[in-house]
N, C-alpha and C positions, 0 to 999 in steps of 0.2 A: 504493498500499500503506498504511495505518493504524498510525504504530507506537505499540508497545503504552508503558501508563502500569504504572510500577510503585511499589509501596504505602510506609509507612515499615516495616514486616514485613521489606521484600524488601530491602532498607535495610540497614537491622541483621544480615541475615545474609548482605549481602555485606561488609561490616564485621568481622562477625562470623573470616570465610572471612580475613579477611586477616590482622587478629590471630595466624590459627592458623598463617598462612606465615611472615608475616615472621620474622627474627631479630634485627630492631631494633627499636627504639623510634621512631616517629618521629609527627607534632602534622600535624592535618590543617583545617584550616576551608571548613566546609560554606557556600558564596555565595548560593546560587542557589536552586533547587525542592526540592532535597533540603533546603534551612535550612527552606523555605516548609511543607516535608510536616511536620518535627518539630516547628514551632510553631506548626499545625494551622489554615495558610494555604491549604493543598491538598490534593486526600486524596493525590494521586500525583503521579506526576516521571517523566519520560521519558529522563532520565541525571542525573546530578550532578555541580554542578558542584565541584570543591577545589583547596585555594590550598597548600602544602607551605612553607616557609622554603629550601630549598637545594634544589641540583640533586642533593644525597648523598640525601636525602630521597628524594629522585624516584626517584631509579634503585634503592631500594630498593621503594618501593611499584609501578613498573613491574615491574621481574622478581618479585613476591611474587603480582601478577597474573597477567603472563603463565603464569604457573607453576600456577594457575588456571583454563586453556585461555580466556583473555581475547587476544582477536588487536586490529592495531592496520585499523579501518574504512579505509576511502574515504569523505572526507571534503568537503563542497561549501557555495557558500553560506556564508551568515552562519554555520556551524559557524568554517568555515575563518577569516572574519574574527578571531572571539576570539583568534584565536593561542595555544591551548593550547600548552605542551608537550609536554604526551602526551597522545593517546586513545584507550581500550582499549575494546574492548566484548566479550562476551558470547554466547554461543548463546544467550539470551533473547531479543536487541539490547538491552540494558541496557548504558550505558555511562559512564564515567570519563570528565570533561575536567577536565586538572589540571595546574596554573599554581606556575609557581616567582614569588611576590610579588607579579610584575606580569600582571594581567588584562586578554585585550585590545589586549599593546603598549604600556598605558599607568599603563592605573588601579592603584596597588598597597595591598594589604593594609598601611594604616597603624596608627601605635600606636594609632589613637583607636577604629580595627574591629574590635581585637585587645580594647585596657581595656572594651570593648561585648560582648563577646563570651561567647556561655552555654558552658556546658563538658556536651556531651553523654551522649560516654559516656568511662570510663576504663580503657581493659584493660590487658594485661601489654605488649603490643608497639603500642597506638595511642591514642592521646584526639583524643576529635571534640570540635569548638567549633562552634558556629552563630553565623555574624554575625547583630545583630539586623537587625530587620526596615527599620529607616530605612537603614543602609549596605544591603540589598536592592538598595531601589529605587534609589539609589545605583548600583549595579552595573547592575540594567535598565533603567535608563538613558539608556547608553550601545549595549546593544547592539541589534541590528537585526531579530531574531526575533516574529515578531508575535506568541505568547503571549504575549510577556514584559510586553507590554502589557499582558494582563490579568492576569497576577501584580501588576502594579502598581496594577492595579484593586485585587485583592483584598489587597493591602496597607494602600493608600490608604483604602480604604471600613474600615479596622477602625480606623481612627486613626494617624497617625506625627507622631512630633516634628520638625516641618520646622526648629526653630534647629539640630539635630542633620544632616540631609541639606545645608543652606546650607552649616557650616561644613565639612561635607569639602569637600563643592562646590569652596570656595576651599582646603582647604589640596589637594587633592588638583594643582588647576592652578596650588599657591606651588610644590610641589615635583612637576612634570613631569619627566622623563625624555629628554625631546622637544623638538621642539617643536611639536607637537600643538596645534592650539586646542580642550584641556579644555572651558574655561568655554563656547562656543561649543557645545560636543559635549551637556554635560550642559543647556543650555537648548534645546537643537532637540529631544532626547527627551521633558524634562520638558513642554515644548510641546505637541508633536506630542500623548501620554498629554492633559493637561488637555483639549484640544481634538477628539479621538477623542472622550472623553466628555463631553463640554459641560461641562467645570469649572473656576470662575473662582478663581485663587490669587494671594496677592500674593507668592509668591514669584517670579513670572514678570515682576512691573514689577522687583523687586530686583535682577533675574539679568541685563535686558535689557541696558541699555548697557552694560554687563563683560563681555555673551557678545559684543557686537556691534565692543568695542572688541579684542579678543582675536581672533577673526576677520579682523580689519582687519592689526593687528602680524601674522599669520599671511601676509597677502597681501603686504603688503608684505618682509618676511623671502621669501619665494618668489623677488618678482621680483628682488631687489638678489642671489640665490643666483648668477646669469647674469653676473654686476658692478657696478662700479658704475656709476651713474646720478642724471641729472638730476631735483629733486623734481616737474618735471612730467611723466616719463618714467615716474615710479614710480605717478604719482593719473591713471594716463592710465585713462579709463571709472569713476574713483573723486574724492570731494568732496575738492580738494586742498586746500579747509581742513584738514582732519578728519586728512590723511593728513602735513603740516605738525605738526600736536599730537602726532602716534603717533612723528613722526621728533624733535620735539626732543625727549620720553619718553627715546626707547631712544639718543637721543646721551647722554643724563645717565647711562644704566643702564650707557654704555660698551655700548651692541648691535652702534650702529654707530661708524660714521665718518664727516664732513663733511672734503671737503678745499678748502684754498683758494679754488676754483676752482664750490664748492658742490654736486660729486660725491658721492653717499654710496655708502659703502660697508657690508659686514658686515666684522664687528670679526673677526678668523678668529684661532686659537687660538694662533699662535705671535710674534702681534703684538708689540711690548713696548712699552713705559709711552712711551718719545721715537718718536714719530709726527710726524716734521717734517711741514708746512704744514697738520697736522688741529687740530682743533680740541674 
């Protein structure tokens, strides 16, 4: 069954219905196809991805949507991986994917994204902002839905400021809330997009080494989660020289510890500053 698409007029009516139903003001940030529709990058979208600033706002939006006959659908595949805080769908098949500050389990609605956003609607109970094309590109680069690459091409073909994109990649990587190799995710998504459309772009060369290091750090941490190991054990299947460089960096950062026997371990949250036998 082919899913329906909805134009910006339909989206506007749904925002108006939400506004009429709410009794408290909320601010919504459009981050995906909905934002592209209103910015004339695409004629229609299958759903809208929105970010709210708190679970309090999320609760109000969900309650309001359910009062106008939205229900919780069965979610599978790539949609499930996006880790939305709430997904609601109406009888037309129109879907809201709602996130609280964090998208796809780690990508944050940054201060930069908020500053670059454009106000779309200001109603009595709803303010809607669209994130800029560069930030939509960032968001699309870490999703696994095939149509997102088509959206990336639409954005790319009309021109993007890759300085903004690159800075946002670095900001997200430096402010990540988990151990995911975000720079590697960004790099893989962008590289896959450029390969698919046979595009050469300098951002690939600039991100390659950083993404590779980010991925290696992830491998090292994963191996240390099972307990202390010798460097030779950590390096199994990897280049030991590269691993030693990463370990030196992590030791200086205080992320891992090395004891007098040469065993490496992850520093736990309750490790105190007096680690006898560690350097």
